[in-house]
C-alpha positions as CSV (number, residue, x, y, z in Angstrom):
1,M,27.4,14.8,-2.1
2,K,26.7,11.1,-2.5
3,T,25.8,9.8,-5.9
4,P,22.6,7.7,-6.3
5,L,24.8,4.6,-6.6
6,E,26.5,5.4,-3.3
7,Y,23.1,5.9,-1.6
8,A,22.0,2.5,-2.9
9,S,25.2,0.9,-1.9
10,D,25.0,2.3,1.7
11,S,21.4,1.1,2.0
12,V,22.2,-2.4,0.7
13,S,25.2,-2.6,3.1
14,S,22.9,-1.7,6.0
15,A,20.4,-4.3,5.0
16,S,23.1,-7.0,4.7
17,A,24.4,-6.2,8.1
18,R,21.0,-7.1,9.5
19,S,20.0,-9.9,7.1
20,R,19.1,-12.1,10.0
21,L,16.2,-11.7,12.3
22,D,17.5,-10.5,15.7
23,V,15.9,-12.6,18.5
24,I,16.4,-12.2,22.3
25,L,15.6,-15.5,24.0
26,A,15.0,-15.3,27.7
27,A,15.2,-18.9,28.7
28,H,17.1,-21.6,30.6
29,P,20.3,-22.5,28.6
30,A,19.1,-26.1,28.3
31,D,16.0,-24.9,26.4
32,R,17.8,-22.8,23.8
33,E,18.1,-25.4,21.1
34,E,14.5,-26.5,21.4
35,F,13.3,-22.9,21.0
36,L,15.6,-22.2,18.1
37,R,14.7,-25.4,16.3
38,E,11.0,-24.4,16.3
39,M,11.7,-20.8,15.2
40,R,13.9,-21.9,12.3
41,Q,11.0,-23.9,10.9
42,S,9.7,-20.5,9.7
43,G,12.5,-20.5,7.1
44,I,13.9,-17.2,8.5
45,E,17.6,-16.9,9.4
46,L,18.0,-16.0,13.0
47,R,20.6,-14.3,15.2
48,D,19.8,-15.1,18.8
49,R,21.0,-13.6,22.1
50,L,20.4,-15.7,25.2
51,V,19.3,-14.0,28.5
52,E,19.4,-16.4,31.4
53,D,17.6,-14.2,34.0
54,L,14.4,-12.2,33.3
55,H,15.8,-9.3,35.4
56,H,18.6,-8.8,32.9
57,L,16.2,-8.6,29.9
58,G,15.6,-4.9,30.3
59,A,19.3,-4.1,29.9
60,A,19.6,-6.3,26.9
61,L,16.7,-4.5,25.2
62,K,18.3,-1.1,25.8
63,N,21.7,-2.1,24.3
64,T,20.4,-3.3,20.9
65,P,16.6,-3.6,20.5
66,P,15.7,-6.9,18.8
67,D,13.1,-7.7,16.2
68,I,11.3,-10.1,18.6
69,V,11.6,-11.4,22.2
70,V,10.7,-14.9,23.3
71,V,10.4,-15.5,27.0
72,S,10.2,-18.9,28.7
73,S,8.5,-19.3,32.0
74,R,11.5,-21.5,33.0
75,V,13.9,-18.6,32.8
76,A,15.4,-17.5,36.2
77,G,13.4,-14.8,37.9
78,F,10.2,-15.5,36.0
79,S,6.8,-14.8,37.5
80,I,3.6,-13.5,36.1
81,A,4.0,-10.2,38.0
82,A,7.7,-9.8,36.8
83,A,6.7,-10.5,33.2
84,G,3.8,-8.1,33.4
85,N,5.9,-5.3,34.7
86,L,8.5,-5.9,32.0
87,L,5.8,-5.9,29.3
88,Q,4.2,-2.7,30.5
89,S,7.6,-0.9,30.6
90,M,8.2,-2.0,26.9
91,E,4.9,-0.4,25.8
92,G,4.6,-2.7,22.8
93,A,7.9,-1.4,21.2
94,V,9.0,-5.0,20.4
95,P,6.7,-8.1,19.9
96,V,7.0,-10.5,22.9
97,V,5.9,-14.1,22.9
98,V,5.8,-15.9,26.3
99,V,6.0,-19.7,26.4
100,L,4.4,-21.2,29.5
101,D,4.4,-24.6,31.1
102,R,0.9,-25.9,31.0
103,D,-0.8,-25.6,34.4
104,E,-4.1,-27.4,34.4
105,A,-5.3,-25.4,37.4
106,A,-4.6,-22.0,35.8
107,G,-5.3,-23.1,32.2
108,A,-6.4,-20.3,29.8
109,N,-6.4,-17.7,32.6
110,L,-2.6,-17.8,32.6
111,Q,-2.5,-17.0,28.9
112,L,-5.1,-14.2,29.4
113,D,-3.1,-12.6,32.2
114,I,0.0,-12.5,29.9
115,L,-1.9,-11.1,26.9
116,R,-3.5,-8.4,29.0
117,A,-0.1,-7.4,30.2
118,G,0.9,-6.6,26.6
119,A,2.4,-9.8,25.2
120,S,2.0,-10.4,21.4
121,G,1.4,-14.1,22.1
122,A,1.1,-16.5,25.0
123,L,1.7,-20.2,24.2
124,F,2.0,-23.4,26.2
125,R,5.0,-25.5,25.5
126,D,3.0,-28.1,23.5
127,Q,2.0,-25.2,21.2
128,M,5.6,-24.2,20.4
129,H,5.0,-24.7,16.7
130,A,3.1,-21.4,16.8
131,L,6.4,-19.7,17.3
132,R,7.1,-20.1,13.5
133,G,4.2,-17.7,12.7
134,A,5.3,-15.1,15.2
135,V,8.9,-15.2,13.8
136,Y,7.6,-14.9,10.3
137,Q,5.3,-12.0,11.1
138,A,8.2,-10.2,12.9
139,A,10.4,-10.7,9.8
140,Q,7.6,-9.2,7.5
141,V,7.4,-6.2,9.8
142,R,11.1,-5.6,9.6
143,K,11.1,-6.1,5.9
144,S,8.4,-3.5,5.5
145,E,10.4,-1.0,7.7
146,F,13.5,-1.6,5.6
147,M,11.5,-1.0,2.4
148,A,10.2,2.3,3.8
149,R,13.7,3.4,4.8
150,I,15.4,2.5,1.6
151,S,12.7,4.0,-0.5
152,H,13.2,7.3,1.4
153,E,17.0,7.1,0.9
154,L,16.6,6.4,-2.8
155,R,13.8,8.9,-3.5
156,S,15.7,11.8,-2.1
157,P,18.6,11.8,-4.7
158,L,16.2,10.6,-7.4
159,Q,13.9,13.6,-6.9
160,T,16.9,15.9,-7.2
161,I,17.8,14.2,-10.5
162,M,14.3,14.5,-11.8
163,G,14.0,18.1,-10.7
164,F,17.2,19.2,-12.5
165,A,16.3,17.2,-15.6
166,E,13.0,19.1,-15.7
167,L,14.8,22.4,-15.4
168,L,17.1,21.4,-18.2
169,S,14.2,20.5,-20.4
170,M,12.7,23.9,-19.8
171,E,15.9,25.5,-21.2
172,I,15.8,28.3,-18.7
173,K,19.6,28.7,-18.8
174,G,19.8,28.5,-22.5
175,P,18.7,26.4,-25.5
176,L,19.6,22.7,-25.9
177,N,20.6,21.2,-29.1
178,A,18.8,18.1,-30.4
179,E,21.3,15.6,-28.9
180,Q,21.1,17.3,-25.5
181,R,17.3,17.2,-25.5
182,Q,17.5,13.5,-26.3
183,Y,19.9,12.9,-23.4
184,V,17.5,14.8,-21.0
185,S,14.6,12.7,-22.2
186,Y,16.5,9.6,-21.4
187,I,17.2,10.9,-17.9
188,Q,13.5,11.7,-17.4
189,R,12.3,8.4,-18.8
190,D,14.6,6.2,-16.7
191,S,14.3,8.2,-13.5
192,G,10.5,7.9,-13.8
193,H,10.9,4.1,-14.3
194,L,13.1,3.9,-11.2
195,L,10.6,5.9,-9.1
196,A,7.8,3.6,-10.2
197,L,9.9,0.6,-9.2
198,I,10.6,2.0,-5.8
199,N,6.9,2.8,-5.2
200,E,5.9,-0.8,-6.2
201,I,8.6,-2.4,-4.0
202,V,7.3,-0.4,-1.0
203,D,3.6,-1.3,-1.9
204,L,4.5,-5.0,-2.2
205,G,6.4,-4.9,1.1
206,R,3.4,-3.3,2.9
207,I,1.0,-5.9,1.4
208,E,3.2,-8.9,2.4
209,A,3.7,-7.5,5.9
210,G,-0.1,-7.4,6.3
211,Q,-0.1,-3.6,6.6
212,V,-2.7,-3.0,3.9
213,E,-6.3,-2.9,5.1
214,L,-9.1,-3.1,2.6
215,R,-11.9,-0.6,2.8
216,L,-14.7,-2.9,1.7
217,E,-17.9,-1.5,0.4
218,T,-20.5,-2.3,-2.2
219,V,-19.1,-1.5,-5.6
220,E,-20.8,-1.4,-9.0
221,A,-18.5,-3.3,-11.3
222,E,-19.6,-1.4,-14.4
223,S,-18.8,2.0,-13.0
224,V,-15.3,1.1,-11.9
225,I,-14.5,-0.5,-15.3
226,L,-15.9,2.5,-17.2
227,E,-13.8,4.9,-15.1
228,L,-10.7,2.9,-15.7
229,L,-11.3,2.5,-19.5
230,A,-11.8,6.3,-19.7
231,A,-8.5,6.9,-18.0
232,M,-6.6,4.4,-20.2
233,R,-8.2,5.5,-23.5
234,P,-5.5,8.1,-24.4
235,L,-2.8,5.5,-24.1
236,A,-4.8,3.0,-26.2
237,E,-5.7,5.6,-28.9
238,A,-2.0,6.5,-29.3
239,K,-1.5,2.9,-30.6
240,R,-4.9,2.9,-32.3
241,I,-6.0,0.1,-30.0
242,S,-9.8,-0.3,-29.6
243,L,-11.1,-0.7,-26.0
244,E,-14.3,-2.8,-25.7
245,R,-16.5,-3.8,-22.8
246,R,-19.1,-6.3,-22.0
247,F,-20.9,-6.1,-18.7
248,A,-23.2,-8.4,-16.7
249,P,-26.0,-6.0,-15.7
250,G,-26.3,-4.9,-12.1
251,L,-23.1,-6.8,-11.0
252,R,-22.3,-5.5,-7.5
253,L,-19.1,-6.5,-5.7
254,R,-17.9,-6.5,-2.1
255,A,-14.5,-4.8,-2.7
256,D,-12.1,-1.9,-2.0
257,R,-12.9,0.5,-4.8
258,A,-9.4,2.0,-5.0
259,R,-7.7,-1.4,-5.0
260,L,-10.1,-2.8,-7.5
261,R,-9.2,0.1,-9.8
262,E,-5.5,-0.6,-9.2
263,I,-6.0,-4.3,-10.2
264,L,-7.8,-3.3,-13.4
265,R,-5.2,-0.6,-14.1
266,N,-2.4,-3.1,-13.9
267,L,-4.1,-5.6,-16.2
268,V,-5.4,-3.2,-18.8
269,G,-2.1,-1.3,-18.7
270,N,-0.2,-4.5,-19.5
271,A,-2.6,-5.2,-22.3
272,V,-1.9,-1.8,-23.8
273,K,1.8,-2.3,-23.5
274,F,1.9,-5.7,-25.2
275,T,-0.8,-5.3,-27.8
276,P,0.5,-4.1,-31.3
277,E,-1.0,-1.2,-33.1
278,R,-4.6,-1.6,-34.3
279,G,-5.2,-4.4,-31.8
280,S,-8.1,-4.6,-29.4
281,I,-8.7,-5.0,-25.7
282,R,-11.9,-6.1,-24.1
283,V,-12.9,-6.0,-20.4
284,E,-15.8,-8.3,-19.4
285,S,-17.6,-9.0,-16.2
286,R,-20.0,-11.8,-15.4
287,K,-21.5,-13.6,-12.4
288,L,-19.9,-17.0,-11.8
289,G,-21.5,-19.1,-9.1
290,G,-21.2,-17.2,-5.8
291,C,-18.7,-14.6,-7.1
292,A,-18.0,-12.3,-10.0
293,R,-15.4,-12.9,-12.7
294,I,-13.7,-10.0,-14.5
295,S,-11.6,-10.7,-17.6
296,V,-9.2,-8.6,-19.6
297,R,-8.7,-10.0,-23.1
298,D,-6.2,-8.6,-25.7
299,T,-4.9,-9.4,-29.1
300,G,-1.3,-8.9,-28.0
301,V,1.9,-11.0,-28.4
302,G,0.7,-13.6,-25.9
303,I,2.5,-15.5,-23.1
304,S,4.1,-18.9,-23.3
305,P,2.3,-21.5,-21.2
306,A,5.6,-22.1,-19.4
307,Q,5.3,-18.6,-18.0
308,H,1.8,-18.8,-16.8
309,A,2.6,-19.5,-13.1
310,S,5.9,-17.5,-12.9
311,I,4.6,-14.2,-14.2
312,F,2.8,-13.6,-10.9
313,E,6.1,-13.9,-9.0
314,A,8.2,-10.7,-8.2
315,F,10.5,-9.4,-11.0
316,Q,9.2,-11.8,-13.6
317,R,8.5,-9.7,-16.6
318,M,6.2,-10.8,-19.3
319,N,7.7,-11.8,-22.6
320,A,11.3,-11.3,-21.4
321,E,12.5,-13.9,-23.8
322,A,11.1,-11.9,-26.7
323,G,13.4,-9.0,-25.7
324,S,10.8,-6.8,-24.1
325,D,12.0,-4.7,-21.2
326,K,8.7,-3.0,-20.4
327,G,7.5,-2.9,-16.8
328,T,9.1,-3.4,-13.4
329,G,8.1,-7.0,-13.0
330,L,6.1,-6.2,-9.9
331,G,2.7,-5.2,-11.2
332,L,1.3,-8.7,-11.6
333,T,2.7,-9.7,-8.2
334,I,0.9,-6.8,-6.5
335,T,-2.2,-7.6,-8.5
336,R,-2.3,-11.2,-7.4
337,R,-1.8,-10.2,-3.7
338,L,-4.6,-7.6,-3.9
339,V,-7.0,-10.2,-5.5
340,E,-6.1,-12.7,-2.8
341,L,-6.7,-10.1,-0.1
342,H,-10.3,-9.9,-1.4
343,G,-10.6,-13.6,-1.2
344,G,-10.4,-14.1,-5.0
345,K,-8.0,-15.8,-7.4
346,I,-6.4,-14.8,-10.6
347,W,-5.1,-16.8,-13.6
348,V,-4.1,-16.4,-17.2
349,E,-5.0,-18.2,-20.4
350,S,-2.6,-17.4,-23.3
351,D,-0.1,-18.6,-25.8
352,I,2.5,-17.0,-28.0
353,G,0.9,-15.1,-30.9
354,R,-2.6,-15.7,-29.6
355,G,-3.2,-12.9,-27.2
356,S,-3.9,-13.1,-23.5
357,E,-6.9,-13.5,-21.2
358,F,-6.4,-12.6,-17.6
359,H,-9.3,-13.6,-15.3
360,F,-9.9,-12.8,-11.6
361,T,-12.7,-13.3,-9.2
362,M,-14.2,-11.1,-6.6
363,P,-16.9,-11.7,-3.9
364,L,-20.4,-10.5,-4.6
365,A,-22.1,-7.9,-2.4
366,A,-24.8,-9.3,-0.2
367,E,-28.3,-9.0,-1.5
368,G,-29.8,-5.6,-0.6
369,A,-26.5,-4.2,0.5
């Protein structure tokens, strides 16, 4: 049976083998460098395979499916009918972008014909810069698929570890001494931390790949905040931290209720983690111009101004220089992405020893909604 480290090693090795985006380029050899130059502007590493005849593309797809296919209208054997037949046979399994020579007579109808046949994109050669976006999107999709695969491969052995640790803690096979109980508690704590990290990596990958759709509705800000504070109260009371609130009356947002709750849970959860005993946390909401601003203020250890921008980046943990190892370093990254998906922005005001104030904006619901 593989150990968790062996599972992780196998997964990383698999990822390393495909660290570059696999592109099949169906084009005239003379056009290869021009196409690759545009695609590399996306910042994604590429591994390209050149197909010089459209009729050979089907065989190339069967051998090793790529991450994206780019077809030039100058490739041998190209016609709208041939491209349409190929696209229909692929059934959208791989994104395909077709680059056409501009034909003033056919114009946009040529693009529409290709798109109707199933292409992901249809560009004229003077629009080649748009290839960068197509390549970037294909890379994000592959990244999300990899995240899902590796999370499954890591979760399986991890759940076994957590299950046996739970059985040990129940002492079904006999009593444990104090030292053994402590060891089991370490296993449970750290495996729970690892599971949280895996879940957050997958969530972040889905957000960055554009696979998270918001279920927007009219939300009463006060009700969501009260629900969240009620859920967080036991954690705060364990440290004798007071939870306070201040609401703008009748503030209604256009938001995804579950994701708004997640944003608040991350911010208030961090405040509880980094606020010493007998401190205080206050959540405020107010109308600010054409949007709402929600703030989470605490009397915690504070954050150095030098960290204000970096803490929203992945794996940047708050107060790492102070020796704190709390958190996965992804919560604020996910929070920022979710705020931005709503069309808002997030920022922090803080300094060491002076507590922190996290603010984010959300769009208001339309009048009468």
